[in-house]
C-alpha positions, 0 to 999 in steps of 0.5 A: 298616392291619394287613397281610393276605395270601392265597393260592390255588394255581392253575394249579401257581401260588401266586396271592398278593393282599397288602394293607397299609400301603404305599400310605397315602394311596390310598383303596384299593390291593393287592399281587398276584403269580402266580408270580414276577410281581409289581404293585402295583394303587392306587386314588384318587377324588375328592370332587367330583363331575364333570359328564359323561354317562360315568363318569371313569375312568383306567386307567393301566398302568405298565410298570418296566423293573427288574421284568424286570431290564433297562435300556432308553432312549436311550444319553442318557435310561436310563428309561421315556417314553412308554408302551410299545404292550403298556402301552397296549393292556394299559390299555385292556383292563382299563379295557373289563373294569372299567367297565361294572361300575361303577355307571353313575351315579358321576360322581366321578373314578376312577385306577386305576394297574396299576404291575408290579414285577416280571415271572418271563417266564411270567404275563402281568401283565395278569392279575395287573393285572385281579385288583388292579382288582378288588379294590381297586375291591370294598374301595372306596366306588364301587359295583361288579360283581366281576371277574376274567379267564382267559388260554386258548390252543391248542398243536396239540390242547392247550388251557393254561389260563394258559399261559406266554409260551413256551407262547402262543408260535405257538400256533394260539389266545391269548385271554384272557376276563373277565366276572362271576360271571353273565356273559361281558363282555370277549372278545380273542381271535387264532388261526389260522382258529378254527371258532365252536364253539370259541369257544363250547366255550372260553367255556364253560370261561374262565366256570366258571374266572372264577367260581373266582376270583370266588369266592376274591375274595369270600372276600377282601372277606369279611374288611374291612368296606366301606361303598359310597357311595349313588349319587343323581341328578346334577342333579334335574330339573323335574318340569314342565319333563321333562313339557315336554320330554317332550310334545315328544319324544312327538310329534316323537322317533319320526317324526323318527328311524324315517322310511321314508327308508332310507339308511345316512347319514340316522340321524346326521342325524336325531339332528341334526336332533332336537336341533336342534328341540329347542333351537329348541323350548326357545328358543321357549319362553324355556327355552334355559338349561336346554338341557343337562337338556334334552339328558339327556333327549333322550338318554335318549329315544332310548335307550329309542328305539332299544332299543324298536324293535329288541327288539319290532318288529326296526327301526333306526335306519336302517330296515335288517333286523337282519341287513342290511349296510350298502351295501358299496364297495370299489376298489383302485389308489387312489394312482398310487406306493404300493405296493399301495392300497384304498378300503373302502366301508361306508355312511358309513364310509370307510377307505383302507388304504395298503400299504409294502413295505420291506426286512429292514433296516425291522423293527420292532424292540420293545424292552418290558419282557415281550419283546424282538422283531422285527416285519416286519408291521404296521398303524397306524391312522389316525382324524382330526376331519374323519372325524367332521366336526370340527375337533381336533387332531393330536398322533399316535396316541393310545390308541384309535388304537393299540387299533384298530391292533393289533386290525386288525393281529392278525387280519391277521397269520395270512395274512401270508406267512413271510420264506422265501414273502416277504422285505419288511417290510410296513406297512399305515396305515388312514386313516379318511375318514370314520366311522359305526361300525365303522373297526375292522373297516372297516382290516382290509376295506380292509386286505386289498384292499391287501395282494391289490393289493400282491402279497402273497400272502396266500391269501385274503380276511379281513373284520371285523364289528361286531356290536350287542345291544339288550336290556332289564331282561326279559330279551329282546335282540336281536342287530343286525349291522353296527353304525353310530354310534347303535347303537354309542354306545346300544347294548349291546355291540360284538362285533367279529369278523375272518376268513376264510370257514374261521374267526376271526382275531381278537375284540373284544368291549366290552359296556355291561352286565353282560356276555352269557350264552353263548347271546347269544355263540354267536348272534352268533358264527353271525351275524358269520359269515353276514355276514362272509361275504357281505362277502368274496365283494363284497371278491371282485368287487374282487380275487380273488387277489393281484397275481402281481407286486409294485409296480414302486416297491418295493425288490427283495430276493432271499435266500440261506442261508449257513452261519454260519461263512460269515458272517465272510467275508462281512462283511470285516474291520472290515466291509471285503468287505461295504462293498465290495460294497454299495457296488459293487451298489449294495444294501442288504444284511441278515444275520441271525445264521442265515446268511440274507442279505436282498439288496435294491436298486432295480437287478434286475440289481445286485441279482442281482450281488451275490446271485451275489458271495456266492453265489460267495463261500461256496460249495463248491469242489470239486477238478475245477472251473474259475474264472476267476481274477485274480492279485492276488500273485507269488511267485518260486515261483507266483501268488496268484489270486483266484477265484470272488470271496473265494476265493484259491488257489495257482497254483505254477509247476510248474502254469502249463506243461508246460515250465519256467518261468524267470521267473514275471514273463515269463509271469505279470501282476498283475491278468491274468485266466486259467481255473485248474483246482483241482487240490487242497483241503486240510482246512484249507480251502487250495487248490491251481490248474492252469492247464496242466490247462486248454485254456487257452493261454500265451505263455512266452518263449524264453528262459524255457522249458525241458523238463520232465524226463519222471521230474519229471513221472511223480512229480508226476502220482504225487503228484496222485493221491495 
């Protein structure tokens, strides 16, 4: 292939796409760069038609540490292994954008691999990865609608298009929008109580930017001759058989799915019931061998019926109003030993969230291609097979679990207090006990309750809601609040919104259609806000504010900040001081580079003791202060006194008593405890002490006494005054 290059100046950086024979055996590929961030995107598809009811697409996002000039891994394995959480989330992001834009009848396996070759610490590879995936699909035989995306951040009052990593840090809003030239089909937004009006305005800005990028993609594509594959029906259905199945469904489908019985738990049961009735009907007519085709017809008919009922009759499969929530129940303190726990029930979706409070030593160290950092707040999500009444295997968290866990974590994060207010490491685990739609948003609600149960000082409750959509070819649509399983499966969008009563903290939008108009986005946000407030009102009835104290089973943590130049004194040579202190007090001590020290343990008295020792050891010693000291060394001219923990001073023999002392060993002993007064602190930190200037009385043997001459005494006082 002849090498072709295309460039665009976009937001003051060079955006470049290169086509060549670099990956000659892939079906299509391109090299995309933005600034010095470079990704190779390849696409391979097969000729074999898969027997599935969805597009068999896989998107793999491959991080390479060499891209950032780093060597990571264990001491014994210095190479990439399992995908990082960032890699999984980025792969999911791009998958969610492009999947609905592929012809939904395409049934040949597709694998898109995005390999990050270079990263410049400014430009996020997800942008170039999406652009490359869109172009790779556009230049393949696969029918596809071109897509693009743009990142927008707000820092204080400034909106920033395509922000750098530094600009995104501590910003009030960070969002990624994607879609086609006509609609937006993906939003991923995280912020600090963002208003619905602002999200709508950002959607407008993003939409115009996406169109600019897509026009550039079209210019690129126009330089190639592309022949798209004609998609045919996977398996033609015999008209007579189709008629027979449809006649049965005409008589039974609507009355089964839309019976007058109201209840969340009935919708799944109704689909199960009509499926079984159809199986029985086929068996009765000796047509059981055609079950797979019959189920395809059934699936299509359910889809059509649910859409029609919602759009034309404002009816839902469980007979709720379009904006009506499922019944909600909440409980806290479910588990006796957990530091905090809560149960959130919304219809048949049941989420149990459990909070564990740890020490700063429990921080998660993140080593990735893009960033290296520590994380003190974690949310993990588990979706066991029994939650859907199925049998499965436990292989650790998959992409779905990681994605849902990260979404809830980012939604909750703006509410988590800083380390100065609450120095604990916080881990929440949400167990989905029963699933019938919107489990990720249920985990947000359960986690908010659990945090308050644990005594974590969050300022207010946070709730999440999943919004759905039913559309038709005529542009008619209806928005559904709090979608459940069948509405999620057959519906056209899953629009998750999390936030407080004062604003949005997270949005995740996925669609099964080309995308949403700006008007639908606006209406959905408004309806989601109403639902979110209702849910929070219900949660508040269970617990309104965080508990004033944490669990007795949680560790006790206290914090102190010392000057950085004192860190070495606390640690001691080879860690001698810190090891001695932790052993003596049975505590864990974590020292940060900025001088912040966290002392943790199970015994508050011991924690306080360790804190006092550190406090005394690092405090400034001032002239005139009196301390209790312990003699550690004795010389002919005086004694070394340890006081205020790590401090030492010299008690000169002349400062022991007004009387002359012949032999210091007659008066002082090693290990002796006595009061001492600071009489001088030199610029280099040396400390001179006095015993005789205190009110302490000390026994001096008669043979060691000799009066001090008045001349000597006056000279000593003069020198001290100087």
